[in-house]
N, C-alpha and C positions, 0 to 999 in steps of 0.2 A: 612915631615914624619907627620906633622898634618893632612893628607887629609888622609893620607894611613889608622891612626885610626880612621878616622873618619867611612869609607868605614869597615871597619873591624865590627864597630855595625852596619851598615846600617841594617836596616829594609823593609824600602821600598823602590822598586824602579822604575822609568816607564824608559827604552827605545826605543828609534828608531830607525832606522839604521844604522844611520851621528853616535848616542851617540855610537853604537854599534863597529864598525871600529876605534871611539875615546878609548876606551877602552883595546879593542882590539891592539889597538898601540901603547896604553899607558903603560899597566900589561905584554900583552902576555900571560891572566892566564885566567880561566872559571870564571864565576861573583859565583859562589857558594864559591870557592877558598879563594877570595879573601875581600870576604863579609859573612863568614858566617854562620851568625846570621839571615843572610834572611828572612823575610815571606810573603812580598807581594813585588810579579816579575809580571811587565808588562810590555811585548815583544811587537811589532806591527812593519810593514812595515822590520821585519829581508833577509834575503838570505837566503832560507833554508840549505845553506850547511855551513852557519855559523853555525846553532843555537845550532850542539855538542859543538864546544868548549865554544859561549856562557855562554853554562849552564853548566855545565859538569857531570859529572859523578851522582855525592851525594848533596842534597839539605839535612841536618839536618831538618833547623825549618821550609822548606818555607810551609809556607799554601795555599796561595793561588799563581795561576800561570795566568797570562793570555798571548798567542802567538795569535793576530791577523793580519790578511792583511797580511801574511806568504806566500810564491810561494810554497806549499809544495807539489803540483801533482809534479813536473820534480826529486821531488828527496825524494819520499814516500822514496825508500826503505833505504836511508841514515836513514833518521828518525829512521824507525824502528829498525833500527840495533844501534842507537844512545839510549845505557840504560840509565836511570837517574831514580838511586833511588831515591825518593820522602817521606818519610817513613812519614811524619806529612800531606800530604797536603792535602786537604777536596775539595777545587773547582778548578776546573781545565775548561777557554775559548780559545777556538780552532778555534771559529767561524772566517768564510771570508775565507779558507783557501784551499779551494780547494781539501781538500779530497772527495775521492772517498769512501771511506771504515770505518766504524767505528774501525776499527780492524788496523789502522793506528795513533792509538793513545797509540797502545800498546810497547808504549816504556819509558810510565811516567810509574812508577812502583808504586804506591799509593793508597796499602790497606785501603784504609779511605775517598776512593774521595766520599762524599756528592751530589756532583754536579758538572755537568757537560755541559760544552754549547759548543753545536754542529752546530748552526744555520748556513743558509748561504751558504755551501758547497753543493756536489755534490754524495751525501748520497742516493741510493736506494735501504736499504735493513739494518737490523742490525743483523749480525752472530749473530746465538747459543750463538757459542763458548764466543764468548765476554760479552753475559748479563752475564754469571758466572763470569767472571774478574770484573762487575762493579755491582754485588749483594747488595752489600750495599748502593746505590745511593738512594738519598730523593729528588731530580731536576736535572729531564734531557729539556733541550733545543734542539728540533731539528726542528725550524722552517725554511722554506727554501728550502728544501733538496728535493730531487724527487721519497720521500718515500713512497711505495705502500701499504704496509702491516703494520700492528702493532701488532701482534699477539701474539709476546715473549716477548709485555714489560709487560704481566702480571707477567710476571716467575723475575722480582723488585719488589721485596718485600715488601721492604719500602719507594715507591713511593711514593708522597704525591703532586708534582707538575712535569704537564707534558705537553711541547710546543709543538705541531705538525702542528702548521698551515702554510700553501700555503709549502704544499708537494703534492701529487697524489694521495691520496687514495679516492676510491670510496666509502668505504664503511666500518663501524663498527662490527669488528669479535663477536660472541653471545658472546664467552670468554672471554672479555672483559668486556662486558655491565652485564654479569652476574660477576664479578667481587669483591672483596670485598674492596674498598676503606679504607684506613691507614687516617682518618684526619691527619691534622699536629696539634701542638699548635693552631694555632687561629682555630681549629675545623672543618678542611672541606680537602676537595681536589682539586687544581685549573687544568683546564684543558684545554687546547685553539687547539679545531678542525678544527676553521676560512679560508677560504679559496683555501679550497679542493674541487675539481667537483667532486662530492658527485654525486653517482649514481640510482637516483627521480626516482626508478620502486618501486619493494612491498621488492626487500632482504635492502630495508634501512627503514620500515615501523618500524622495534626491535625499529632500534634506535631511529628516530622517537617519542615514546611509552616513549623509555627509557629514552628521554628532558624529558619533559614531567611529569614521574614520581617523586616519593619522596627525589628520589635521590640528587634533590638538596640540598636538607636540608644540606648532609655533603659534597656536591661537585656544586664549583663553577666554570661552565661552563663560561669562556671569550669569548666575544667578539662575542654571540649566532646569533646576529641580524646577523655574514657575516659565519655562515651556508650554502651556496648555491649551489644548484642543477649544476652541471656539463650537465650532461645529462638525460631527454629528455627534461626535462623543464628547461631552461638554466636559469640564475640567479636568479629562487624562492626560496624563501625560505626556507630550509630544514622542518622546522617549518608546514607550512602554505599551502605546499603543501598536497591535498587534493586524499588522492589513495581512489582503489576500489582494494583491496588483498583479498577479502571472497574467502575464499578456501571452496571447492567443491571434493576436497581430502576422506574428511569424505561420504562423497552422494556416489562419485566412487566407493568408497571399501564396503560400505554395498551393492549397487546394484554390486560388481563385487562376492561379497562373497553369497551374495543371487542365483545372477546366479548359480555362482559354486555348491553349494548346491542343484539348483535346477537338475542342467544338472550331477551332481551323482546322485539323487535321479534316473531319470530318468533313468540312464546308471544300476545303481544295478534293476530294476526292468526291464530293458532286456533283462538283464541278465536272471534274477532270471526267469523270464517267456519268454524268447529266444524260447524252444519249446514251447510254447502254438503260439505263435506272425506266428512262421514255422508250426506249424498243422495250422492255419488260413488263410497261406499264399496259401499253397500246396487246400482246402478248395476253393477259388479265383478263381485259375488258373488249377485247374487243370479240363476236361470234365467232365461233371454234369453223364452221364453215369457208370466212374466210380466210386462212390464216395456209400457210405451207411451211406442213408439219413434214417433217423425215421420218416415219416412222414403218411399221411392218409391211401396210397396205398402199405406201406411197407408191405411184406406178412413176416409171423415170423419163417415162416421156413426157417433156417442156408442154407439148402441144397439148397435152388430156389433160392437163392442169385448167379445171372447165374456169379460174379466177382473172387466170388472162385475158387484158382486155389490150393492150399497145405491147409496140417490139420495144421499147423502148421510151423511161424515162429521163428529160434534160433537166441534168442539173447545171443551174447556172445564176450567177448574178443578178438577176434582174433589174438593180439601180442602173446598172454600166448600157453605155445606149451604146456602145461597141460591139458588148459580148448581145445584145439583141438582137441587134440588125444581124447579126453573121448566125444568132440560132435561127433567125425568120425567115431572112431568107437565104444562105447558101445553105445548111443544115438544113434542114426543113426541107426546100428544095431537091436537093439530092436525092434525099432519104425518102421522103412520103410520096413526090412526083416521079423520080427515076427508080428509084427504088421498089416501091410499093409498100414503105413502110411505115405503120402509123405507131406516130411520137404522143405523149404529152410534154405539149410544149408549157410551164406553167402562165407564161401570159395569155396564152389563147386557152387554154383547157382548163383551168383550176377554175370553179364555183364558186365564191364566196359564200357560202349557204350556210355554214358552220364555221367554229377552229382551224386556220389555217393550217395547223401543226399536222391534225388529224387526215384531212385532203392529198395534204403531202403524203404523207405515211401508206393510208391508201395509195396514193397511184402508185409509188414504187414497190408497192406488196402486189401487186395485179397488172405490173412490165416483166419483159424476160428478162432484158438488161438496164441497166442506167449508167446513163452516158455524161462523163462530172466533165464542162468545159473548164479546163485552169485557166484561171489567170491573176494577177495581185490581187485585182479584187473578189475574188471568189476566196482567197483564204485567209478575209475581212469579215464576212458575210455570214449570220449566224445561220442565217436558212441556208444555205450552202454548204454548210459544216452541218448539219443538221441531214441535210440529204445523204450525205460522206454515211455518217455515220449508222443511220440506215439501213444505206446498203450494203455494210460490213456485218452488221449484225443478219443480216439475211446470211452469208456467211458462216457468221460462225453460231447461231442455231438452227441453220437451214444444209449447211454445206454445201451450201451456192453462192460461185463463183459469181457478180452477177454485172463488175463494174470493168465499165472502161473508160479510157484517161485519155481524153483529147489538150495537146498542151497549144492552147489559143493563147497566148502569149506568157515570155519567158518570167520565171518567180524567183523575187531574191528570196537568196538559200537560209539570209536572214528570218523569212516572212513562211516558211515553212515550218507545220505543223509537226506535232513525231506523228501524228497518225497517217499523213498523208506522207511524211520524209519516210516512214517504214511502209507505203503503200506504191508507189516509186519504185522503191529497191526492189518488190520481189512483183509486180509490173509490168507490159508493156504501157509503153508512151507514145500515142500517136500525136508529135507536133506538125501543123495547121503551118503548109507553108508559104511561101511570096509568089514562087512562080509557075506556070500554070503546068508545065507537065509536072510538077509535083505533085500540086492539089489531084489531079487526074487520079492520079499514087495514093493520091491519104486516103479519097476516096474508094478505091478498090480495096483496103485493108480494114475499114473501120466494116465495107459490108461484110467483111470475112471474118471479123470480129464479133456478128451481128451470128452470122451460122457457128459460132463456136456453140459448142453444150456450156452451160454451167454448171453440169454436177463438176466437181473436184472430190481426191479423193487424200487430201489435207488442207491446215490449218496453218490461218496467217494468223500473224502477234500483232493485234491492233489497241 
C-alpha cells in the first residue's frame, strides 16, 4: 500500500523494456493512471505494441516525454491510432525510433509543445500539414535524417533553435536566407547545418554570402567548420570555396533588347519603304531599254518614247463592285469611246501570265499617266498602295509627275496614309459629282489633266 501511495505522487519516471514488463504485470494499468501527477517520463527500448498500454489515453500533468530507441516502424499505424492527450506537454523526444515521417507523431495531442527532437530517424520530408500542428515550436532537432529540403521550416514562426545536421541538404532556399529570425532570450538564433553534402556550384553562393554577413550578430551558426561540399569540391569548406559566379545575364539581356530594337526598326523601315525598295529592285533587274531614264540623251517629248503603250493606267480596288462598275462603265466609255484614249484597266487588260506585281509595274511604266480612283477601299488595299507608290517613284527617279487623283468617294481623315495625305496637299483633286452638269465639267477637267506635260522641275516629299 505504501508503494502504491508513492507511485500516485510520482513525478519523474525512467523506464526501460524490462521495467515496463514489470509494471504491466504488476499493475496491469497504464502509467498515467497509477501515476496521475507524472511530469517527466523517459521510456527507452520499448516494444511499440506495448506503447499505448504503457502511456494511457491522457496524462494531465506530463510536461516532458522521452521515447527513444523504440521499434516504431513496424507498428506505425498502431502508434498513430493510439491517441494520447498531453495538454501540458512542452518537450517531446522521439529520436532513434526509425520514423519515416513527421506525421507519425500525430498520436500525441500536445497544443503547448515547444521542443521536438526527431533526430536519427529516417525522415525525408516535413509535411506541410504537420507544420501547422507544430506552430508553437521553439526548438526543433532533426539531425541524422534524410531531409533534402527545408523550405517550409520558415513557417515555424517562433523557432529559435534548429538542428538539421547530417541530412541530405544540397542547398539552402532563398526563402530561408531572407527569413527574419527571432532571437531567443539568449539573444541569438541557433542553427546547425553541418554534415550536409552541399552542392558547391553557384547555387550555394547566396548561402556563402549569408554566412559571412552580419546575420551572425543574431545567429549562432554551430559547427560552421563542418559545412563542407558534397559536390564538386568534396570535403572543402563551403566558406572557403572560391566561386566565379559572374552573371552575364544583364549583358546578354541588353544585347538581346538592343538587337530586338534594331530588328524592329529595320522591319519598320522595310515596311514603310517596301515599295521604294521594290521599285529599286525593278530598276536593277529589268532591261535598260524598258526603263524611262532621265539622262543627257533623253528626249523630253513624251510621245517620242517608244515604251509608251497606254494613255493612262487606272489604279482602283478591284474587289469593290462600285469602283469596278464606275471604271468599266463611266470612265471607260467617256475616255476610250469619247476621247479616244487607251486605258490599262486591271480587270480587263491584266494577263495572268506571270507575277501580278511585275505586270502592274510594267503597265504603269508603259503609261503616260496614272489615274488613281480614291475611295475608302482604295486606302485599305495593298495593290492600290503599290500602284500609288510605283507612280510616285516615277516622280522620284524620273522627275515625271504622272499622277491624276480622282475622288470617287469621300475618305475619312483617320484612314489617310502619310503618303496619300502628302500627295493630296500637293496635287489637284478631281471630285466625282452627283449631278449631270457637274459630271460634264469633271470629264473636261480630266481630259485637260491628260493633256498636261508630266515633266516637272520640282520634287515631292513622298
